[in-house]
C-alpha positions in Angstrom: -14.4 -22.0 -10.5 -15.5 -21.6 -13.9 -18.7 -21.0 -15.1 -19.1 -21.0 -19.1 -16.6 -19.7 -20.8 -16.2 -17.0 -18.0 -13.4 -17.7 -15.3 -13.5 -16.0 -12.2 -10.0 -15.0 -12.3 -11.1 -12.6 -15.3 -13.9 -10.8 -13.3 -13.6 -7.9 -10.5 -12.7 -8.7 -6.8 -16.5 -9.0 -5.7 -17.4 -11.2 -8.0 -14.7 -13.3 -7.6 -15.4 -13.2 -3.9 -19.2 -14.0 -4.3 -18.4 -17.2 -6.5 -15.1 -18.9 -5.1 -14.4 -22.2 -4.0 -17.8 -23.4 -4.1 -20.1 -24.2 -7.2 -23.8 -24.7 -6.2 -24.8 -27.1 -9.1 -21.5 -29.5 -7.1 -24.5 -30.2 -4.6 -28.2 -29.9 -5.6 -27.9 -26.2 -6.6 -27.9 -25.2 -2.8 -25.9 -21.8 -3.2 -24.0 -22.2 -0.3 -21.6 -25.2 0.6 -22.8 -28.1 3.1 -21.7 -28.5 6.7 -20.2 -32.3 6.7 -19.7 -32.9 10.3 -17.0 -35.9 10.2 -13.9 -37.5 12.0 -14.1 -41.0 11.0 -14.4 -41.7 6.7 -15.0 -45.3 6.0 -13.5 -46.9 2.9 -15.2 -49.1 0.4 -12.6 -51.9 1.3 -9.6 -52.7 2.1 -7.5 -52.4 -0.7 -8.8 -48.6 -0.7 -8.0 -48.4 2.7 -4.4 -49.3 2.6 -3.2 -47.2 -0.3 -5.5 -44.0 0.8 -7.2 -44.6 -2.3 -10.0 -41.9 -2.3 -10.3 -38.4 -1.6 -11.0 -37.8 2.0 -9.4 -40.4 4.0 -9.9 -38.7 8.2 -11.2 -35.4 8.7 -8.0 -33.9 9.8 -6.9 -34.0 6.0 -10.0 -31.8 5.0 -13.5 -32.5 4.6 -15.7 -31.2 2.0 -16.4 -27.5 3.4 -13.1 -27.2 4.8 -12.1 -28.2 1.3 -14.6 -25.2 0.2 -12.8 -22.6 2.0 -9.2 -23.5 0.8 -10.5 -23.4 -2.8 -11.9 -19.8 -2.3 -8.1 -18.9 -0.3 -6.3 -20.4 -3.4 -8.2 -18.4 -5.7 -7.9 -15.6 -4.0 -4.3 -15.6 -3.6 -2.8 -17.3 -6.5 -1.9 -20.0 -4.3 -0.7 -24.1 -5.1 -2.5 -25.0 -2.0 -4.2 -23.3 1.5 -4.4 -25.1 5.3 -6.4 -24.1 7.9 -5.5 -23.6 11.4 -7.3 -23.0 14.8 -6.3 -19.0 15.2 -3.7 -16.7 13.3 -1.7 -17.0 15.8 -1.4 -20.9 14.5 -0.8 -20.1 11.2 2.2 -17.7 12.2 3.5 -20.2 14.2 2.9 -23.3 11.8 4.4 -21.6 9.3 7.5 -21.2 11.0 7.7 -24.8 12.1 7.3 -25.8 8.5 10.5 -24.1 7.7 12.6 -24.1 10.1 15.3 -26.3 12.0 17.3 -26.8 14.9 20.5 -24.5 14.5 18.5 -22.4 11.8 18.8 -18.2 11.6 15.7 -16.5 11.3 15.0 -12.8 10.9 11.3 -11.7 12.8 10.6 -8.0 11.8 10.4 -6.4 15.2 7.2 -4.9 14.5 5.3 -8.4 14.6 2.7 -9.4 16.1 3.3 -9.8 19.8 2.4 -13.1 20.5 4.4 -14.3 17.2 7.2 -12.6 19.3 6.8 -14.7 22.7 6.5 -17.4 20.3 10.0 -17.1 18.8 11.5 -16.1 21.9 9.9 -19.2 23.9 9.7 -21.9 21.4 11.4 -21.3 19.0 14.3 -20.7 21.2 13.9 -24.1 22.9 14.0 -25.6 19.8 17.6 -23.9 18.7 16.4 -21.6 16.4 18.5 -18.4 16.5 16.3 -15.0 16.1 16.9 -12.0 15.2 14.8 -8.8 14.9 15.0 -6.5 12.2 13.6 -2.9 11.5 10.6 -2.8 9.3 12.5 -0.1 7.5 15.9 -1.6 6.5 14.5 -2.7 3.2 17.1 -4.2 0.6 19.6 -3.7 3.4 18.1 -6.7 5.7 21.2 -8.2 3.4 23.6 -7.4 6.1 22.0 -9.4 9.1 22.3 -12.4 6.7 24.4 -15.0 8.0 25.5 -18.8 6.5 22.5 -20.4 7.7 20.0 -17.7 7.4 16.7 -19.8 6.0 13.3 -17.5 6.9 12.6 -14.2 6.4 9.0 -13.0 8.5 7.8 -10.1 7.1 4.3 -8.1 8.3 3.1 -5.2 6.5 2.2 -2.4 7.7 3.5 -3.4 11.0 1.3 -4.1 14.5 0.0 -1.5 16.6 2.6 1.4 14.5 1.6 0.0 11.2 5.3 0.4 9.5 5.4 0.0 6.0 7.9 -3.0 4.5 9.4 -2.4 0.8 8.1 -6.4 -0.1 9.6 -6.8 -2.9 13.4 -5.5 -2.0 13.2 -7.8 0.7 12.3 -11.1 -1.7 15.2 -10.2 -3.7 17.9 -10.4 -1.1 15.9 -13.4 0.8 15.4 -15.3 -2.1 19.1 -14.9 -3.7 20.3 -16.2 -0.2 18.1 -18.6 -0.4 15.8 -18.1 2.2 11.9 -18.4 2.4 9.8 -15.6 3.2 6.8 -15.5 4.8 4.4 -13.0 5.4 1.5 -11.9 7.8 -1.2 -9.8 5.4 -4.1 -9.9 7.7 -4.4 -6.2 7.7 -4.3 -6.0 3.9 -5.8 -9.2 2.8 -5.3 -10.3 -1.0 -7.8 -7.9 -2.0 -5.7 -5.1 -1.5 -2.4 -6.7 -1.5 -0.9 -10.3 -2.8 1.8 -11.7 -1.2 2.6 -14.6 -3.1 2.4 -12.2 -6.7 5.2 -10.3 -4.8 7.6 -13.3 -4.8 6.7 -14.1 -1.1 6.8 -17.8 -0.4 3.7 -17.5 2.5 0.9 -16.0 2.5 -0.5 -15.8 5.9 -4.2 -14.7 7.1 -5.9 -14.2 10.6 -9.4 -15.2 9.0 -10.6 -14.4 12.1 -10.2 -10.5 11.6 -11.6 -9.4 7.7 -12.5 -12.9 5.9 -14.9 -13.9 8.9 -15.7 -10.5 9.8 -18.4 -10.9 12.7 -16.1 -11.7 15.6 -17.7 -14.7 16.3 -15.0 -16.9 14.9 -11.3 -18.1 15.3 -9.3 -20.0 12.1 -6.2 -18.4 10.2 -5.3 -19.6 6.6 -1.9 -20.6 5.5 -1.1 -20.7 1.6 2.2 -21.4 -0.4 3.6 -21.2 -3.6 4.1 -24.4 -5.6 7.9 -24.5 -4.4 6.8 -24.3 -0.5 3.5 -26.1 -0.9 4.8 -29.6 0.1 6.6 -28.8 3.1 3.8 -26.9 4.7 1.5 -29.7 3.9 3.8 -32.1 5.0 4.4 -29.9 8.7 0.8 -29.7 9.1 -0.5 -33.0 8.9 2.6 -33.7 11.7 1.4 -31.0 14.0 -2.4 -32.1 13.6 -3.9 -28.8 13.3 -6.9 -28.0 11.3 -10.3 -26.1 10.9 -13.6 -27.3 11.8 -16.6 -27.5 9.5 -18.7 -25.4 11.1 -15.9 -22.3 11.4 -15.0 -23.1 7.7 -18.6 -22.6 7.1 -18.9 -19.0 8.5 -15.4 -17.9 7.3 -16.4 -18.5 3.2 -19.9 -17.3 4.1 -17.8 -13.7 5.7 -15.8 -13.8 2.2 -19.0 -13.4 -0.2 -19.1 -9.8 2.0 -15.6 -9.1 2.4 -15.3 -6.5 -0.5 -17.8 -4.8 0.9 -17.2 -4.4 4.0 -13.4 -3.5 3.1 -14.5 -0.4 1.2 -16.4 0.9 4.0 -14.2 0.1 6.4 -11.3 1.8 4.6 -13.3 5.2 3.9 -14.5 5.5 7.4 -11.0 4.9 8.8 -9.7 7.7 6.3 -12.2 10.3 7.7 -11.8 9.5 11.2 -7.6 9.0 10.3 -7.6 12.8 8.5 -10.3 14.1 11.6 -7.7 13.0 14.0 -4.5 14.4 12.0 -6.4 18.3 12.6 -6.5 18.0 16.3 -4.1 19.5 18.9 -4.4 16.7 21.0 -3.1 14.4 18.9 0.7 14.0 18.2 0.5 11.6 15.3 -1.2 9.5 13.1 0.1 5.8 12.3 -2.2 5.3 9.3 -0.1 4.2 6.0 -2.5 5.8 3.7 -2.1 8.7 5.1 0.5 11.2 3.0 1.8 12.2 6.4 3.1 8.3 7.7 6.4 7.9 6.7 5.8 4.7 4.8 3.1 6.3 2.5 5.3 5.8 -0.8 5.3 2.2 -0.5 2.0 1.6 0.4 0.9 3.7 -2.2 2.9 1.5 -4.8 2.4 -1.6 -3.9 -1.1 -1.8 -2.2 -4.8 -1.4 -3.4 -6.5 -0.4 -0.3 -5.9 -0.1 3.3 -8.1 -1.7 6.1 -9.4 -0.3 8.9 -7.2 -0.3 11.8 -4.6 2.3 12.6 -3.3 3.9 15.8 -2.4 7.6 16.9 -0.3 9.2 19.9 -2.5 11.0 22.0 -0.5 14.4 22.8 0.5 14.7 26.8 2.2 17.0 28.7 5.3 16.6 30.8 4.9 14.2 34.1 1.6 13.0 32.8 1.2 9.3 33.6 0.7 8.0 30.1 -1.3 4.8 31.3 -4.3 6.8 33.0 -4.5 9.2 30.3 -5.2 6.0 28.4 -7.9 5.0 30.7 -9.5 8.0 31.2 -9.6 8.5 27.0 -10.8 4.7 26.8 -13.3 4.6 29.6 -14.7 7.6 28.2 -16.0 6.1 24.9 -19.1 4.3 24.4 -19.9 3.2 21.0 -16.0 1.6 20.5 -15.7 -1.3 22.3 -12.9 -2.0 24.3 -11.4 -5.3 23.1 -8.6 -7.2 21.6 -8.7 -8.7 17.6 -10.1 -6.5 15.4 -12.3 -7.2 11.7 -15.4 -7.0 12.4 -18.3 -5.1 12.2 -18.1 -3.2 15.7 -15.6 -0.4 16.1 -12.8 -1.1 18.9 -9.9 0.6 20.5 -7.5 -0.2 23.2 -4.2 1.2 25.0 -1.1 -0.5 22.8 1.8 -1.9 24.7 5.2 -1.3 22.8 7.4 -2.2 25.6 8.3 -5.3 23.9 10.2 -3.5 20.9 13.8 -4.1 20.2 14.7 -2.2 16.8 12.1 -0.2 15.8 12.0 2.8 18.3 7.7 2.9 19.7 6.4 6.1 19.9 7.4 8.2 23.5 5.4 11.3 23.2 2.5 9.9 24.4 -0.1 6.8 25.0 -0.7 4.9 21.5 -4.4 4.2 21.0 -5.0 1.4 18.3 -8.7 2.2 16.7 -10.6 -0.5 14.6 -12.9 1.7 12.5 -16.1 -0.9 12.4 -19.2 -0.4 10.2 -20.8 2.3 12.1 -21.8 5.8 11.1 -18.5 7.6 10.6 -20.0 11.2 12.6 -21.2 8.8 14.9 -17.7 7.8 16.1 -16.2 11.2 15.7 -18.3 12.6 18.2 -17.7 9.5 20.4 -14.1 10.1 20.0 -15.0 14.0 20.8 -16.0 12.7 23.8 -13.2 10.9 25.0 -10.5 13.7 24.1 -12.6 15.9 26.4 -12.5 13.1 29.3 -8.5 12.5 28.7 -7.9 16.2 28.7 -8.9 16.4 32.7 -5.9 14.0 33.5 
């Protein structure tokens, strides 16, 4: 969107977020876009209907409300096109289905979101796709895993729950030289902190449920493709019939307006908590890419502009201690941290991570892994809540 001679792309990220995707003067000056609820769209005459000679034909193909969000995401991602789907998981699975066929070989990072692994091991396998998992730290050596039929490399940086970093530019270079599509789940960083398409990735995926929506009340995913891969993505989405609803699109677009300032708070508070945890004797290690002690810190520092508010730590345990019981005692003592899945909302959350499905990348074994989502509460209160939980866990 351009206003006068001031292109949005020349402004700062928060200015871009405040304006992206919708010009109020396209609709009587109202600052938020209208919510257009629709399924059927009427045509003025039979000839127009025969040739689909108008912008909107049926609501699964878009509405003014969903288009406003797609336009905003296109601006943020630098994408040729974006589609909306009902969840972050649907965003990853739709992308995989768009580019893989029976007999293809796909390389999937071993630190991938657990439900994506389940999809790969069940649905993709049933469809005749050969799935192979790889270590997130492999970098350029991923080439040794390529086969003649390798068609796609799926990345996620940092990795789910244990936050391993990947060398995305190196992976992209190898994959493109070998003729493979590269997809990336960029939910943790968002396009504000890392732009996958600028790094050569072909398809950027976000769970808009998280930071874009930001209030723990919307499910949505976005898939954004570069010019070379947009047509195949759009065609696959049309065949599958996935679409985001106008109500959810409106809420995500509204959430985008404050995503920048929320991310600043998430990042600052999470670093305070992470550094506090590093100094505790009852914590083995903190899994946060922005910490200098983290193995993937140099890659994060080179490629990323910031950090999300989600990270994990390994709770120290004595020999013979029941990891699950210790984790439960810790979690049950929390009062400000809610016990729940997902993240990206305003409330802090905690859970015990199950890493039993890892095959290549070793999971921590020194104690239970606790994942924290640092919300928008006062960080001193969150630390006090964690202090109480550590005291409770010590009684196991």
